[in-house]
C-alpha positions as CSV (number, residue, x, y, z in Angstrom):
1,M,0.7,20.6,1.5
2,K,1.0,19.2,4.9
3,H,-1.2,16.5,4.1
4,L,0.7,15.5,1.1
5,K,3.8,15.0,3.5
6,Y,1.8,12.9,5.6
7,A,0.5,10.5,2.8
8,A,4.2,10.3,1.5
9,I,5.7,9.2,5.1
10,T,2.5,6.9,5.2
11,L,3.4,5.6,1.8
12,S,7.4,5.5,2.7
13,I,6.6,3.1,5.5
14,H,3.8,1.2,3.9
15,G,6.5,0.4,0.6
16,S,9.3,-0.2,3.1
17,L,7.0,-2.8,5.0
18,E,6.0,-4.4,1.9
19,I,9.4,-4.8,0.2
20,V,10.6,-6.5,3.5
21,G,7.7,-8.7,3.8
22,G,8.1,-9.6,-0.1
23,L,11.8,-10.4,0.6
24,M,10.7,-12.6,3.8
25,A,8.0,-14.5,1.4
26,L,11.1,-15.6,-0.9
27,L,13.0,-17.2,2.2
28,P,13.3,-21.1,2.1
29,V,10.8,-21.1,5.3
30,S,8.1,-23.6,4.5
31,K,6.2,-23.9,7.7
32,T,5.5,-20.1,8.2
33,K,3.3,-19.8,4.7
34,D,0.5,-21.6,6.5
35,Y,0.0,-18.9,9.1
36,I,0.6,-15.8,6.9
37,F,-2.3,-16.2,4.4
38,A,-5.7,-17.9,4.8
39,M,-6.8,-18.6,1.0
40,P,-4.9,-21.7,0.0
41,F,-3.9,-20.3,-3.8
42,L,-1.8,-17.6,-1.8
43,R,0.2,-20.2,0.2
44,D,0.7,-22.2,-2.5
45,N,2.2,-19.3,-4.4
46,L,4.2,-17.3,-1.9
47,I,7.3,-16.9,-4.1
48,M,4.7,-14.9,-6.9
49,I,3.3,-12.9,-3.9
50,G,6.8,-11.8,-2.5
51,I,7.7,-10.8,-5.9
52,I,4.3,-8.7,-6.4
53,G,5.1,-7.1,-2.9
54,I,8.2,-5.9,-3.4
55,I,7.1,-4.3,-7.1
56,F,4.2,-2.5,-4.9
57,G,6.7,-1.9,-2.5
58,L,8.9,0.1,-5.1
59,L,5.8,1.6,-6.8
60,R,4.7,3.1,-3.1
61,I,8.2,4.3,-2.5
62,A,8.2,6.2,-6.2
63,A,4.5,7.5,-5.2
64,A,6.0,9.1,-1.7
65,I,8.9,10.7,-3.8
66,G,6.8,12.3,-6.0
67,L,4.3,13.3,-3.5
68,W,7.1,14.7,-1.3
69,R,8.0,16.7,-4.7
70,N,4.3,17.6,-5.6
71,L,4.2,15.9,-8.6
72,L,0.7,15.2,-10.0
73,W,1.4,11.9,-11.3
74,S,2.5,10.7,-8.0
75,W,-0.9,11.3,-6.3
76,W,-2.9,9.7,-9.0
77,L,-0.3,6.5,-8.7
78,A,-0.7,6.4,-4.8
79,M,-4.8,6.3,-5.2
80,I,-4.5,3.6,-7.6
81,I,-2.1,1.5,-5.3
82,C,-4.1,2.2,-2.3
83,I,-7.5,1.4,-3.9
84,I,-6.2,-1.9,-5.6
85,T,-4.8,-2.8,-2.1
86,L,-7.7,-1.9,-0.2
87,I,-9.8,-4.4,-2.7
88,L,-7.3,-7.2,-2.4
89,M,-6.6,-7.0,1.3
90,I,-10.1,-8.6,1.6
91,F,-8.5,-12.1,0.5
92,M,-5.3,-11.8,2.9
93,V,-6.6,-12.1,5.8
94,P,-4.5,-11.8,8.5
95,S,-1.9,-10.3,7.1
96,G,-3.6,-8.1,4.9
97,I,-5.0,-6.2,7.9
98,G,-2.2,-3.8,8.6
99,D,-2.1,-3.6,4.6
100,S,-5.5,-2.0,4.9
101,I,-4.8,0.3,7.9
102,L,-1.7,2.0,6.1
103,A,-3.4,2.1,2.6
104,G,-6.9,3.6,3.9
105,L,-4.7,6.3,6.1
106,A,-2.7,7.2,2.8
107,T,-6.1,7.4,0.9
108,V,-7.6,9.8,3.5
109,W,-4.4,12.1,3.6
110,L,-4.3,12.1,-0.1
111,L,-7.8,12.9,-0.7
112,I,-7.8,15.7,2.0
113,A,-4.8,17.0,0.2
114,R,-6.5,17.3,-3.0
115,Y,-10.1,18.1,-1.7
116,G,-10.0,19.3,1.7
117,K,-11.2,22.5,1.5
118,L,-13.9,22.5,-1.5
119,K,-17.5,22.1,-0.5
120,I,-19.9,19.5,-2.2
121,I,-22.7,22.1,-2.5
122,N,-21.6,26.0,-3.1
123,R,-24.2,28.2,-1.2
């Protein structure tokens, strides 16, 4: 049960940071976008990336609330969001490094919470 709480706290922090980052991407600061993303597509579509970040942040917080209440749907939502994040963060260097660390940590906590005591082979 404590691992679910750790995952919920990690997802809450990650979701909050993602919402703040998404709101910052919507600010009219044109020179900082060159330092945030390595790929030109992401730099050119910063408003879209900001909106997606806000949506993902809200989904993370919803999953965290569900995990805190020990609801199964939130475990699946959190796993799906974390796996998508881990796959997509390859393209968002250098800003994706922090996302990958938080998503990876949450994934580990979620897997331990669900399968921690199960053995691979029962003998």
